[in-house]
Backbone of each chain as ProteinMPNN parsed JSONL, in Angstrom:
{"seq_chain_A": "MVTVRFSKREYLILPESLGRTLGLREGDRVEVQRQDNTLQLRRRDVVRSPGPLTDLSRIVSSSRPVGSVDVERFMDEHGYEQIHGRSDFRL", "coords_chain_A": {"N_chain_A": [[0.846, -1.193, 0.0], [0.605, 2.149, -0.881], [0.865, 5.724, -0.521], [-0.878, 8.267, -2.185], [0.426, 11.15, -3.705], [0.255, 14.383, -5.113], [1.77, 16.238, -7.812], [3.037, 19.071, -9.572], [4.648, 18.458, -11.63], [5.238, 16.406, -14.518], [5.616, 13.676, -13.663], [5.653, 10.274, -12.611], [6.014, 9.199, -9.558], [7.378, 6.585, -7.828], [7.696, 4.324, -5.032], [10.96, 2.986, -4.666], [11.24, 0.205, -4.387], [8.777, -0.758, -5.289], [8.768, 0.177, -7.924], [10.915, -1.305, -8.952], [9.874, -3.855, -8.63], [7.835, -3.786, -10.471], [9.303, -3.786, -12.718], [10.233, -1.435, -13.766], [12.267, 1.33, -14.835], [14.22, 4.247, -14.037], [13.204, 6.98, -15.951], [11.68, 5.553, -17.729], [8.762, 5.62, -19.77], [5.378, 5.75, -19.068], [1.953, 4.872, -19.486], [-1.029, 5.62, -17.865], [-3.894, 3.876, -17.084], [-7.354, 3.492, -16.267], [-9.677, 1.125, -15.109], [-12.653, 0.744, -13.829], [-12.0, 0.155, -10.533], [-9.447, -0.54, -10.996], [-6.14, 0.148, -11.706], [-3.968, 0.521, -14.436], [-0.653, 0.317, -15.514], [0.957, 1.057, -18.383], [3.783, 0.393, -20.091], [5.25, 2.477, -22.379], [7.546, 3.109, -23.876], [11.019, 2.526, -23.571], [13.403, 4.623, -22.262], [16.188, 5.315, -24.131], [19.747, 5.149, -23.728], [20.828, 8.351, -22.965], [23.016, 9.363, -24.322], [26.614, 10.063, -24.276], [28.12, 10.599, -21.055], [29.709, 12.783, -21.037], [28.323, 14.693, -22.358], [27.187, 16.24, -20.454], [28.943, 18.241, -19.939], [28.514, 20.114, -21.83], [26.395, 21.698, -21.382], [26.364, 23.845, -19.54], [27.428, 27.03, -20.076], [30.392, 29.063, -20.545], [32.297, 32.032, -20.412], [34.876, 32.141, -19.827], [38.356, 31.102, -20.116], [39.132, 27.623, -20.663], [39.609, 25.686, -17.77], [40.503, 27.774, -16.154], [39.498, 28.85, -13.801], [39.327, 29.038, -10.272], [37.37, 27.035, -8.892], [36.81, 26.095, -6.339], [36.933, 28.266, -4.706], [34.466, 29.321, -4.78], [32.98, 27.597, -3.373], [33.459, 27.261, -0.695], [31.986, 28.34, 1.304], [29.682, 28.027, 3.984], [26.388, 27.544, 4.106], [23.866, 29.623, 2.949], [21.393, 30.541, 3.092], [18.817, 32.951, 3.039], [18.061, 34.086, 5.835], [15.791, 35.739, 7.696], [16.54, 38.012, 6.33], [19.247, 37.946, 6.537], [21.935, 37.203, 4.776], [24.288, 36.017, 5.338], [24.142, 34.079, 7.207], [25.297, 31.867, 9.697], [25.59, 28.575, 10.955]], "CA_chain_A": [[0.0, 0.0, 0.0], [1.364, 3.397, -0.924], [0.023, 6.918, -0.413], [-0.826, 9.107, -3.381], [0.681, 12.586, -3.585], [0.237, 15.033, -6.418], [2.85, 17.158, -8.122], [2.801, 19.806, -10.815], [5.531, 17.928, -12.664], [4.678, 15.248, -15.225], [6.351, 12.486, -13.252], [5.006, 9.293, -11.748], [7.054, 8.85, -8.596], [7.029, 5.35, -7.136], [8.726, 3.781, -4.134], [11.931, 2.265, -5.49], [10.983, -1.244, -4.366], [7.626, -1.02, -6.153], [9.21, 0.373, -9.302], [11.731, -2.469, -9.351], [8.973, -5.007, -8.735], [7.096, -3.644, -11.731], [10.249, -3.852, -13.833], [10.425, -0.107, -14.337], [13.54, 2.005, -14.59], [14.159, 5.703, -14.123], [13.139, 7.473, -17.323], [10.662, 4.849, -18.509], [7.528, 6.374, -19.965], [4.242, 4.854, -18.874], [0.608, 5.426, -19.655], [-1.857, 5.13, -16.764], [-5.29, 3.687, -17.479], [-8.202, 3.037, -15.165], [-10.892, 0.371, -15.416], [-13.3, 0.678, -12.516], [-11.034, 0.477, -9.487], [-8.152, -1.115, -11.349], [-5.238, 1.027, -12.45], [-2.98, -0.202, -15.231], [0.494, 1.066, -16.024], [1.435, 0.45, -19.635], [5.055, 1.005, -20.475], [5.2, 2.818, -23.792], [8.861, 2.918, -24.466], [12.1, 2.633, -22.602], [14.336, 5.657, -22.681], [17.518, 4.819, -24.466], [20.823, 5.906, -23.112], [20.74, 9.688, -23.559], [24.284, 9.827, -24.879], [27.735, 9.976, -23.34], [28.018, 11.488, -19.895], [30.448, 14.023, -21.321], [27.352, 15.703, -22.811], [26.907, 17.132, -19.316], [29.881, 19.378, -19.942], [28.16, 21.037, -22.916], [25.138, 22.381, -21.026], [26.651, 25.108, -18.862], [28.391, 27.789, -20.87], [31.313, 29.937, -19.814], [33.092, 32.933, -21.252], [36.254, 32.093, -19.334], [39.159, 30.033, -20.727], [39.023, 26.296, -20.046], [40.529, 25.4, -16.666], [41.118, 28.999, -15.637], [38.82, 29.376, -12.613], [39.423, 28.281, -9.029], [35.979, 26.79, -8.506], [36.696, 25.87, -4.895], [36.756, 29.558, -4.057], [33.032, 29.597, -4.742], [32.304, 26.49, -2.708], [33.942, 27.063, 0.664], [31.092, 28.966, 2.273], [28.7, 27.084, 4.518], [25.098, 28.148, 4.37], [23.652, 30.879, 2.266], [19.979, 30.881, 3.122], [18.507, 34.304, 3.495], [17.212, 33.935, 7.008], [15.449, 37.056, 8.255], [17.28, 39.039, 5.626], [20.697, 37.837, 6.731], [22.419, 36.265, 3.768], [25.553, 35.417, 5.76], [23.858, 33.314, 8.42], [26.147, 30.692, 9.946], [25.155, 27.722, 12.066]], "C_chain_A": [[0.883, 1.245, 0.0], [0.379, 4.563, -0.887], [0.212, 7.799, -1.646], [-0.516, 10.55, -2.997], [0.722, 13.168, -4.986], [1.397, 16.0, -6.569], [2.476, 17.889, -9.396], [3.663, 19.281, -11.954], [4.925, 16.665, -13.266], [5.511, 14.006, -14.937], [5.424, 11.552, -12.479], [6.09, 8.8, -10.802], [6.591, 7.645, -7.789], [8.08, 5.018, -6.092], [9.671, 2.903, -4.952], [11.635, 0.775, -5.547], [9.81, -1.601, -5.28], [8.012, -0.875, -7.625], [10.019, -0.804, -9.815], [10.844, -3.702, -9.543], [8.209, -4.978, -10.057], [8.008, -3.69, -12.954], [10.492, -2.514, -14.495], [11.796, 0.434, -13.982], [13.312, 3.508, -14.67], [14.116, 6.113, -15.597], [12.161, 6.721, -18.201], [9.43, 5.739, -18.649], [6.356, 5.395, -19.88], [2.944, 5.618, -19.09], [-0.254, 4.808, -18.553], [-3.298, 5.051, -17.242], [-6.08, 3.175, -16.287], [-9.397, 2.276, -15.714], [-11.559, 0.068, -14.078], [-12.27, 1.052, -11.445], [-9.653, -0.11, -9.766], [-7.353, -0.124, -12.171], [-4.218, 0.17, -13.197], [-1.877, 0.761, -15.645], [0.98, 0.351, -17.272], [2.713, 1.153, -20.057], [5.066, 1.224, -21.978], [6.544, 2.628, -24.481], [9.896, 3.105, -23.372], [13.089, 3.674, -23.12], [15.707, 5.047, -22.965], [18.567, 5.656, -23.765], [20.888, 7.279, -23.768], [22.06, 10.213, -24.103], [25.394, 9.756, -23.86], [27.585, 10.975, -22.198], [28.783, 12.794, -20.113], [29.533, 15.103, -21.912], [27.028, 16.692, -21.695], [27.782, 18.381, -19.347], [29.55, 20.389, -21.031], [26.888, 21.835, -22.599], [25.4, 23.763, -20.439], [27.746, 25.841, -19.63], [29.296, 28.622, -19.974], [32.075, 30.797, -20.808], [34.562, 32.904, -20.861], [37.026, 30.975, -20.038], [39.025, 28.72, -19.951], [40.072, 26.158, -18.935], [41.107, 26.619, -15.972], [40.561, 29.466, -14.287], [38.991, 28.438, -11.418], [38.013, 28.103, -8.467], [35.827, 26.671, -6.997], [36.47, 27.175, -4.142], [35.275, 29.905, -3.905], [32.269, 28.538, -3.948], [32.712, 26.32, -1.257], [33.107, 27.789, 1.714], [30.067, 27.93, 2.728], [27.419, 27.827, 4.85], [24.955, 29.474, 3.667], [22.187, 31.273, 2.286], [19.81, 32.315, 3.588], [17.532, 34.207, 4.65], [17.022, 35.303, 7.648], [16.315, 38.141, 7.629], [18.782, 38.962, 5.792], [21.231, 36.783, 5.772], [23.681, 35.558, 4.219], [25.365, 34.583, 7.022], [24.775, 32.099, 8.522], [25.574, 29.88, 11.097], [26.295, 27.551, 13.042]], "O_chain_A": [[1.805, 1.359, 0.808], [-0.803, 4.397, -1.189], [1.337, 8.039, -2.085], [-1.121, 11.101, -2.077], [1.171, 12.516, -5.928], [1.934, 16.511, -5.587], [1.693, 17.388, -10.204], [3.435, 19.621, -13.115], [4.187, 15.942, -12.596], [6.041, 13.37, -15.848], [4.52, 12.003, -11.776], [6.987, 8.063, -11.211], [5.542, 7.681, -7.146], [9.242, 5.393, -6.249], [9.229, 2.163, -5.831], [11.755, 0.147, -6.599], [9.842, -2.623, -5.966], [7.634, -1.695, -8.463], [9.845, -1.25, -10.949], [11.028, -4.483, -10.477], [7.972, -6.015, -10.676], [7.536, -3.638, -14.09], [10.909, -2.456, -15.652], [12.401, 0.055, -12.979], [12.353, 3.98, -15.28], [14.918, 5.632, -16.397], [11.835, 7.178, -19.297], [9.105, 6.513, -17.749], [6.349, 4.353, -20.535], [2.864, 6.831, -18.902], [-0.207, 3.597, -18.337], [-3.854, 6.029, -17.742], [-5.537, 2.506, -15.408], [-10.049, 2.718, -16.66], [-11.083, -0.76, -13.302], [-11.731, 2.159, -11.464], [-8.8, -0.168, -8.88], [-7.818, 0.38, -13.193], [-3.677, -0.789, -12.647], [-2.146, 1.883, -16.073], [1.368, -0.817, -17.223], [2.72, 2.35, -20.341], [4.912, 0.283, -22.756], [6.625, 2.04, -25.56], [9.647, 3.774, -22.369], [13.546, 3.609, -24.261], [16.288, 4.356, -22.128], [18.282, 6.748, -23.272], [20.992, 7.375, -24.991], [22.192, 11.417, -24.322], [25.151, 9.425, -22.699], [27.002, 12.048, -22.358], [28.521, 13.792, -19.441], [29.904, 16.276, -21.966], [26.645, 17.833, -21.953], [27.401, 19.437, -18.843], [30.225, 21.411, -21.151], [26.374, 22.557, -23.452], [24.736, 24.735, -20.8], [28.85, 25.325, -19.807], [29.0, 28.851, -18.801], [32.445, 30.35, -21.894], [35.393, 33.562, -21.487], [36.425, 30.008, -20.506], [38.828, 28.72, -18.736], [41.249, 26.466, -19.124], [42.109, 26.505, -15.267], [41.109, 30.393, -13.69], [38.827, 27.223, -11.529], [37.534, 28.915, -7.675], [34.817, 27.102, -6.44], [35.88, 27.18, -3.062], [34.885, 30.674, -3.027], [31.042, 28.587, -3.867], [32.344, 25.323, -0.636], [33.487, 27.842, 2.884], [29.643, 27.072, 1.953], [27.383, 28.644, 5.77], [25.818, 30.345, 3.774], [21.773, 32.207, 1.6], [20.565, 32.814, 4.422], [16.317, 34.243, 4.455], [17.981, 35.938, 8.085], [16.764, 39.065, 8.306], [19.517, 39.797, 5.264], [20.99, 35.59, 5.961], [24.117, 34.605, 3.574], [26.297, 34.4, 7.805], [24.995, 31.393, 7.538], [25.125, 30.439, 12.097], [26.144, 26.867, 14.054]]}, "seq_chain_B": "MAALIFDFNAPLPRRLYWDASFLVHAVYPAGRYHRECYDFLDRLSDVGETLSCVSTLALDEAVFALIQLKVAEDYSEREFWDVYHENPQVIQPYLGELRALVDRLSIDPRIQVVGTAPESMSVALDYMGSYSLLPRDPCT", "coords_chain_B": {"N_chain_B": [[29.174, 5.047, 8.089], [32.309, 5.191, 6.657], [33.41, 7.028, 3.811], [34.849, 5.641, 0.869], [37.63, 6.603, -0.869], [38.914, 6.92, -4.061], [41.465, 6.974, -6.598], [41.107, 8.681, -9.772], [41.837, 6.904, -11.732], [41.512, 4.414, -10.693], [40.18, 1.025, -10.426], [36.732, 0.809, -11.262], [34.061, 1.026, -8.927], [30.895, -0.683, -8.204], [29.042, 1.152, -7.416], [29.259, 4.66, -7.137], [29.854, 7.881, -5.666], [29.055, 11.159, -6.536], [30.401, 14.131, -5.54], [29.6, 17.619, -4.868], [31.678, 19.236, -5.751], [33.016, 17.704, -7.703], [30.956, 17.547, -9.581], [30.564, 20.256, -10.319], [33.093, 20.944, -11.382], [33.086, 19.126, -13.478], [31.01, 19.956, -15.165], [31.378, 22.631, -15.621], [33.12, 24.384, -17.84], [35.259, 26.142, -17.419], [36.323, 25.472, -15.027], [39.035, 24.644, -12.845], [39.842, 21.955, -12.653], [38.536, 20.802, -14.735], [39.236, 19.294, -17.025], [40.24, 16.849, -16.023], [37.972, 15.884, -14.689], [36.175, 15.765, -16.8], [37.362, 13.785, -18.348], [36.964, 11.665, -16.641], [34.184, 11.461, -16.648], [33.937, 10.648, -19.268], [35.099, 8.159, -19.101], [33.263, 6.882, -17.421], [31.084, 6.777, -19.099], [31.302, 4.58, -20.694], [31.055, 2.388, -19.1], [28.919, 0.089, -18.11], [28.21, -1.111, -15.708], [28.554, 0.489, -13.52], [26.962, 2.551, -11.247], [26.32, 5.895, -10.834], [25.888, 8.022, -8.105], [24.25, 10.91, -6.991], [23.554, 13.371, -4.635], [20.596, 15.197, -3.639], [21.313, 17.308, -2.066], [23.93, 17.778, -2.871], [23.385, 18.563, -5.48], [22.023, 20.92, -4.961], [24.091, 22.433, -3.805], [25.871, 22.513, -5.952], [24.378, 23.845, -7.926], [24.102, 26.36, -6.747], [26.807, 27.139, -6.6], [27.392, 27.242, -9.328], [25.711, 29.308, -10.142], [26.921, 31.448, -8.798], [29.395, 31.424, -10.107], [28.65, 32.067, -12.712], [27.567, 34.616, -12.324], [29.872, 35.888, -11.471], [31.312, 35.913, -13.818], [29.901, 37.748, -15.347], [29.719, 39.998, -13.784], [32.277, 40.953, -12.866], [33.652, 42.674, -11.201], [32.312, 42.867, -8.839], [30.905, 41.801, -5.667], [29.112, 38.75, -5.165], [26.812, 38.728, -3.429], [26.221, 41.419, -3.193], [25.448, 42.053, -5.769], [23.258, 40.348, -6.1], [21.491, 41.099, -4.023], [20.936, 43.664, -4.783], [19.524, 43.269, -7.122], [17.595, 40.677, -7.399], [16.7, 39.413, -9.677], [18.817, 38.966, -11.248], [19.725, 36.373, -11.455], [18.122, 35.085, -13.233], [18.791, 34.766, -16.085], [20.466, 32.563, -16.05], [19.15, 30.306, -15.296], [17.961, 28.633, -17.184], [19.996, 27.013, -18.333], [20.749, 25.672, -16.024], [18.452, 24.309, -15.343], [18.327, 22.602, -17.56], [20.588, 21.095, -17.062], [19.952, 19.78, -14.6], [17.668, 18.367, -15.403], [18.797, 16.699, -17.332], [20.561, 15.174, -15.785], [18.677, 13.86, -14.26], [17.338, 12.066, -15.892], [19.141, 10.233, -16.779], [20.034, 6.905, -16.991], [22.363, 5.987, -15.867], [22.858, 7.449, -13.689], [21.873, 8.094, -10.389], [19.739, 10.02, -8.554], [19.795, 10.817, -5.228], [18.433, 11.139, -1.904], [16.361, 13.708, -0.877], [13.09, 13.816, -2.452], [13.463, 13.076, -5.894], [12.416, 15.044, -7.58], [12.619, 17.384, -6.232], [14.615, 19.348, -6.678], [13.884, 20.209, -9.143], [11.394, 21.333, -8.618], [12.284, 23.321, -6.934], [13.669, 24.868, -8.784], [11.519, 25.823, -10.219], [10.423, 27.639, -8.367], [12.637, 29.312, -8.13], [12.633, 30.412, -10.656], [10.201, 31.772, -10.631], [10.33, 33.554, -8.484], [12.891, 34.487, -8.245], [14.527, 33.299, -6.329], [17.256, 31.841, -4.471], [18.81, 28.542, -4.689], [18.52, 27.059, -2.2], [16.732, 28.47, -0.745], [13.938, 28.138, -1.541], [13.334, 25.835, -0.203], [13.341, 26.306, 2.473]], "CA_chain_B": [[30.147, 4.324, 7.262], [33.227, 6.134, 6.028], [33.489, 6.941, 2.355], [36.099, 5.161, 0.293], [38.027, 7.543, -1.918], [39.87, 6.301, -4.963], [42.014, 7.776, -7.69], [40.303, 8.623, -10.994], [42.239, 5.779, -12.573], [41.313, 3.145, -9.982], [39.053, 0.227, -10.935], [35.47, 1.425, -10.873], [33.145, 0.222, -8.105], [29.543, -0.784, -8.776], [28.381, 2.43, -7.14], [30.132, 5.724, -6.657], [29.131, 9.096, -5.298], [29.59, 12.417, -7.064], [30.167, 15.276, -4.673], [29.281, 18.847, -5.608], [32.896, 19.752, -6.377], [33.22, 16.962, -8.954], [29.909, 17.919, -10.531], [30.811, 21.601, -10.844], [34.258, 20.881, -12.274], [32.763, 18.34, -14.671], [30.071, 20.615, -16.082], [31.757, 24.03, -15.856], [34.357, 24.236, -18.631], [36.365, 26.972, -16.932], [36.825, 24.949, -13.753], [40.466, 24.296, -12.909], [40.015, 20.507, -12.846], [37.515, 20.354, -15.683], [39.75, 18.267, -17.934], [40.309, 15.576, -15.297], [36.603, 15.418, -14.424], [35.609, 15.419, -18.108], [37.909, 12.472, -18.721], [36.327, 10.639, -15.808], [32.846, 11.276, -17.224], [34.116, 9.867, -20.491], [35.35, 6.784, -18.672], [32.003, 6.349, -16.89], [30.116, 6.597, -20.184], [31.46, 3.277, -21.349], [30.992, 1.308, -18.119], [27.506, -0.096, -17.801], [27.94, -1.692, -14.388], [28.763, 1.467, -12.447], [25.89, 3.525, -11.049], [26.775, 7.111, -10.166], [24.862, 8.609, -7.251], [24.453, 12.309, -6.614], [22.473, 13.705, -3.706], [19.921, 16.465, -3.889], [22.092, 18.343, -1.375], [25.054, 18.103, -3.761], [22.824, 19.346, -6.589], [21.756, 22.247, -4.404], [25.383, 23.124, -3.668], [26.445, 22.722, -7.284], [23.608, 24.885, -8.618], [24.462, 27.656, -6.164], [28.177, 27.469, -7.033], [27.351, 27.609, -10.747], [25.128, 30.655, -10.235], [27.964, 32.404, -8.416], [30.411, 31.46, -11.165], [28.107, 32.796, -13.859], [27.49, 36.029, -11.947], [31.243, 36.406, -11.431], [31.735, 36.176, -15.196], [29.215, 38.915, -15.901], [29.882, 41.157, -12.884], [33.558, 40.525, -12.297], [34.198, 43.616, -10.222], [31.421, 43.008, -7.685], [30.624, 40.626, -4.86], [27.854, 38.116, -5.548], [25.657, 39.125, -2.616], [25.875, 42.802, -3.525], [24.731, 42.026, -7.049], [21.971, 39.662, -5.924], [20.591, 41.901, -3.192], [20.519, 44.834, -5.559], [18.542, 42.828, -8.109], [17.518, 39.206, -7.403], [16.421, 38.92, -11.032], [20.087, 38.749, -11.95], [19.984, 34.947, -11.668], [17.181, 34.527, -14.208], [19.361, 34.294, -17.358], [21.269, 31.345, -15.9], [18.338, 29.181, -14.836], [17.671, 27.704, -18.28], [21.082, 26.03, -18.394], [20.755, 24.851, -14.811], [17.337, 23.359, -15.471], [18.725, 21.576, -18.536], [21.548, 20.214, -16.394], [19.249, 18.931, -13.631], [16.813, 17.445, -16.159], [19.661, 15.7, -17.985], [21.025, 14.27, -14.74], [17.548, 13.113, -13.706], [16.83, 11.023, -16.794], [20.205, 9.326, -17.218], [19.968, 5.67, -16.21], [23.64, 5.719, -15.197], [22.944, 8.359, -12.547], [20.732, 8.037, -9.491], [19.656, 11.147, -7.627], [19.371, 10.283, -3.93], [18.201, 12.152, -0.88], [14.945, 14.03, -0.898], [12.455, 13.376, -3.693], [14.251, 13.522, -7.054], [11.854, 16.212, -8.252], [12.725, 18.566, -5.374], [15.434, 20.381, -7.309], [13.102, 20.738, -10.253], [10.4, 22.218, -8.019], [13.021, 24.495, -6.464], [13.946, 25.703, -9.957], [10.275, 26.538, -10.527], [10.345, 28.796, -7.465], [13.716, 30.232, -8.497], [12.195, 31.128, -11.844], [9.061, 32.647, -10.343], [10.579, 34.555, -7.446], [14.326, 34.806, -8.215], [15.137, 32.793, -5.104], [18.416, 30.982, -4.636], [18.321, 27.173, -4.638], [18.109, 26.511, -0.913], [15.667, 29.282, -0.157], [12.583, 27.599, -1.698], [13.14, 24.665, 0.65], [13.371, 26.678, 3.887]], "C_chain_B": [[31.024, 5.344, 6.54], [33.241, 5.935, 4.515], [34.848, 6.398, 1.935], [36.431, 6.066, -0.886], [39.117, 6.916, -2.763], [40.386, 7.332, -5.967], [41.096, 7.666, -8.908], [40.638, 7.402, -11.862], [42.038, 4.418, -11.912], [40.195, 2.343, -10.646], [37.735, 0.787, -10.413], [34.639, 0.497, -10.0], [31.786, 0.128, -8.782], [28.753, 0.497, -8.54], [29.415, 3.439, -6.698], [29.307, 6.99, -6.477], [29.821, 10.313, -5.886], [29.354, 13.504, -6.019], [29.995, 16.527, -5.525], [30.507, 19.378, -6.354], [33.166, 19.037, -7.705], [32.211, 17.417, -10.004], [30.188, 19.291, -11.151], [32.001, 21.592, -11.795], [33.93, 20.15, -13.575], [31.929, 19.137, -15.672], [30.466, 22.055, -16.406], [33.117, 24.043, -16.557], [35.538, 25.035, -18.093], [36.938, 26.479, -15.61], [38.249, 24.411, -13.885], [40.704, 22.816, -13.198], [38.995, 19.936, -13.837], [38.025, 19.191, -16.545], [39.768, 16.892, -17.256], [38.896, 14.998, -15.073], [35.899, 15.025, -15.719], [36.09, 14.024, -18.533], [37.264, 11.352, -17.903], [34.887, 10.393, -16.27], [32.92, 10.398, -18.464], [34.328, 8.397, -20.146], [34.055, 6.136, -18.18], [30.992, 6.053, -17.996], [30.142, 5.193, -20.754], [31.32, 2.101, -20.392], [29.561, 1.143, -17.657], [27.229, -0.543, -16.39], [28.048, -0.684, -13.257], [27.608, 2.468, -12.41], [26.454, 4.71, -10.278], [25.618, 7.696, -9.363], [25.238, 10.058, -6.959], [23.271, 12.702, -5.742], [21.826, 15.029, -4.086], [20.663, 17.605, -3.19], [23.292, 18.76, -2.222], [24.571, 18.912, -4.963], [22.561, 20.782, -6.15], [23.05, 23.054, -4.332], [25.972, 23.45, -5.034], [25.71, 23.841, -8.028], [23.964, 26.261, -8.069], [25.867, 28.076, -6.595], [28.175, 27.925, -8.49], [26.723, 28.986, -10.949], [26.177, 31.706, -9.878], [29.018, 32.547, -9.51], [29.917, 32.255, -12.364], [28.003, 34.294, -13.552], [28.891, 36.644, -11.945], [31.766, 36.698, -12.837], [31.155, 37.496, -15.714], [29.366, 40.175, -15.061], [31.21, 40.98, -12.134], [34.091, 41.439, -11.208], [33.397, 43.636, -8.921], [31.23, 41.691, -6.951], [29.239, 40.081, -5.215], [26.675, 38.665, -4.761], [25.254, 40.564, -2.894], [25.037, 42.842, -4.797], [23.334, 41.449, -6.849], [21.005, 40.498, -5.096], [20.102, 43.138, -3.928], [19.42, 44.462, -6.549], [18.502, 41.302, -8.167], [17.267, 38.616, -8.79], [17.707, 38.578, -11.793], [20.337, 37.269, -12.239], [19.147, 34.365, -12.804], [17.844, 34.018, -15.499], [20.094, 32.951, -17.258], [20.419, 30.103, -15.62], [18.027, 28.174, -15.939], [18.737, 26.617, -18.388], [21.044, 25.097, -17.179], [19.596, 23.863, -14.819], [17.699, 22.234, -16.442], [19.695, 20.585, -17.904], [20.846, 19.249, -15.44], [18.359, 17.922, -14.347], [17.641, 16.323, -16.785], [20.183, 14.68, -16.969], [19.9, 13.332, -14.296], [17.098, 11.968, -14.6], [17.89, 10.008, -17.171], [20.19, 8.06, -16.37], [21.278, 5.313, -15.513], [23.827, 6.563, -13.945], [21.687, 8.204, -11.7], [20.791, 9.22, -8.535], [19.073, 10.62, -6.325], [19.173, 11.432, -2.95], [16.728, 12.445, -0.784], [14.373, 13.611, -2.248], [13.211, 13.934, -4.895], [13.705, 14.777, -7.726], [12.051, 17.49, -7.446], [13.504, 19.694, -6.038], [14.671, 21.027, -8.468], [12.04, 21.703, -9.727], [11.092, 23.489, -7.531], [13.329, 25.432, -7.629], [12.696, 26.456, -10.408], [10.17, 27.8, -9.676], [11.438, 29.811, -7.774], [13.297, 31.073, -9.7], [11.086, 32.131, -11.556], [9.424, 33.807, -9.429], [12.049, 34.948, -7.327], [14.96, 34.423, -6.882], [16.379, 31.995, -5.438], [18.028, 29.558, -4.251], [17.855, 26.687, -3.273], [16.923, 27.268, -0.325], [14.264, 28.71, -0.371], [12.298, 26.463, -0.738], [13.071, 25.048, 2.122], [12.126, 27.446, 4.275]], "O_chain_B": [[30.516, 6.255, 5.886], [33.101, 4.819, 4.015], [35.865, 6.668, 2.574], [35.613, 6.266, -1.784], [40.124, 6.438, -2.241], [39.811, 8.406, -6.144], [40.386, 6.672, -9.061], [39.801, 6.935, -12.634], [42.357, 3.387, -12.503], [39.358, 2.909, -11.349], [37.639, 1.191, -9.254], [34.521, -0.691, -10.298], [31.545, 0.773, -9.803], [27.907, 0.88, -9.348], [30.345, 3.104, -5.964], [28.227, 7.147, -7.047], [31.034, 10.476, -5.748], [28.208, 13.765, -5.655], [30.212, 16.506, -6.736], [30.385, 19.907, -7.459], [33.501, 19.673, -8.705], [32.56, 17.643, -11.163], [30.064, 19.465, -12.363], [31.933, 22.159, -12.885], [34.431, 20.508, -14.641], [32.117, 19.01, -16.882], [29.949, 22.638, -17.359], [34.141, 23.75, -15.941], [36.691, 24.649, -18.288], [37.936, 27.016, -15.128], [38.614, 23.807, -14.893], [41.65, 22.46, -13.9], [38.643, 18.757, -13.786], [37.307, 18.214, -16.759], [39.36, 15.895, -17.852], [38.662, 13.802, -15.244], [35.121, 14.072, -15.742], [35.31, 13.202, -19.014], [37.048, 10.246, -18.398], [34.423, 9.253, -16.283], [32.081, 9.524, -18.68], [33.804, 7.507, -20.816], [33.783, 4.976, -18.488], [30.141, 5.177, -17.843], [29.13, 4.683, -21.235], [31.447, 0.947, -20.803], [29.048, 1.965, -16.897], [26.11, -0.372, -15.906], [27.662, -0.99, -12.129], [27.314, 3.139, -13.399], [27.004, 4.542, -9.19], [24.508, 7.847, -9.874], [26.401, 10.377, -6.712], [22.123, 12.403, -6.07], [22.427, 15.864, -4.762], [20.646, 18.74, -3.666], [23.635, 19.941, -2.289], [25.254, 19.831, -5.415], [22.843, 21.732, -6.88], [23.095, 24.213, -4.746], [26.508, 24.538, -5.243], [26.335, 24.679, -8.678], [24.111, 27.218, -8.83], [26.092, 29.242, -6.919], [28.87, 28.876, -8.848], [27.148, 29.744, -11.821], [26.311, 32.722, -10.561], [29.477, 33.651, -9.803], [30.67, 33.023, -12.963], [28.307, 35.134, -14.399], [29.072, 37.785, -12.367], [32.564, 37.615, -13.03], [31.822, 38.254, -16.418], [29.17, 41.286, -15.554], [31.233, 40.874, -10.908], [34.898, 41.015, -10.38], [33.764, 44.35, -7.988], [31.373, 40.612, -7.527], [28.319, 40.838, -5.524], [25.652, 39.027, -5.343], [24.07, 40.897, -2.837], [24.048, 43.569, -4.885], [22.351, 41.985, -7.359], [19.825, 40.594, -5.433], [18.981, 43.598, -3.713], [18.498, 45.242, -6.786], [19.282, 40.691, -8.898], [17.585, 37.454, -9.042], [17.662, 37.967, -12.861], [21.077, 36.938, -13.165], [19.434, 33.269, -13.285], [17.494, 32.936, -15.968], [20.315, 32.285, -18.269], [20.915, 28.979, -15.698], [17.847, 26.989, -15.66], [18.413, 25.436, -18.519], [21.277, 23.894, -17.296], [19.732, 22.727, -14.364], [17.417, 21.064, -16.183], [19.634, 19.385, -18.174], [21.108, 18.047, -15.464], [18.296, 16.758, -13.954], [17.246, 15.157, -16.772], [20.241, 13.483, -17.25], [20.137, 12.162, -13.994], [16.531, 10.992, -14.109], [17.577, 9.012, -17.822], [20.321, 8.138, -15.148], [21.3, 4.427, -14.658], [24.818, 6.421, -13.228], [20.574, 8.184, -12.224], [21.764, 9.398, -7.803], [17.986, 10.044, -6.315], [19.677, 12.538, -3.144], [15.921, 11.528, -0.625], [15.104, 13.101, -3.097], [13.559, 15.114, -4.922], [14.457, 15.501, -8.377], [11.693, 18.571, -7.913], [13.105, 20.856, -5.97], [14.799, 22.223, -8.731], [11.811, 22.761, -10.313], [10.567, 24.592, -7.687], [13.259, 26.652, -7.48], [12.784, 27.575, -10.914], [9.871, 28.882, -10.18], [11.212, 31.019, -7.695], [13.563, 32.273, -9.763], [11.033, 33.203, -12.158], [8.896, 34.91, -9.573], [12.417, 35.671, -6.401], [15.823, 35.134, -6.369], [16.537, 31.525, -6.565], [17.027, 29.363, -3.562], [16.867, 25.956, -3.2], [16.197, 26.733, 0.513], [13.45, 28.786, 0.549], [11.135, 26.153, -0.48], [12.77, 24.193, 2.954], [11.98, 27.841, 5.432]]}, "name": "protein", "num_of_chains": 2, "seq": "MVTVRFSKREYLILPESLGRTLGLREGDRVEVQRQDNTLQLRRRDVVRSPGPLTDLSRIVSSSRPVGSVDVERFMDEHGYEQIHGRSDFRLMAALIFDFNAPLPRRLYWDASFLVHAVYPAGRYHRECYDFLDRLSDVGETLSCVSTLALDEAVFALIQLKVAEDYSEREFWDVYHENPQVIQPYLGELRALVDRLSIDPRIQVVGTAPESMSVALDYMGSYSLLPRDPCT"}
């Protein structure tokens, strides 16, 4: 038994164990049909491998030369939530 | 359980974890270690048995770092918080790329997003787009 929750995104989110039991994988596309109180999931197609993982490096653009930026300098702060207007809040 | 850390050239385990630093260097071409991380992505592309895991917290950290990096490119003389507080809309031009990145990570069968619900970052991006919030703010 699982609990239904709604989302604005066009995803069907299942408990991992249930998804595995149904033979589904992340990215599968399914069609949901109802007959009386019976719900059917019909797998339409299986998403093929979306290409090499190096494609990830072509999404975010940069005007800087390759390898020129000390990224760690932008990652050594802890916490940046704007709590009560304080952007430098530290725990 | 302590994490096991290996060299990029070590035999690949069945599962490995991408931290935010690896993700940013891998996807941001100007990152100092981009070449090394790119080569590792290339290596992972050909290995079907290895599942890469990335947490929603790491995605949150990576998205924020990438926003800062993009702002630094366009406003090089100014501090990020000064720019953002003056005009929160400044992050809007960068959100399209970041959404494409998160969507691409979310559908790849070689990558598993772990932590809170996989759609959380996507929902957070909705709020970022609507209200010019930074990634962690929609969740607090």
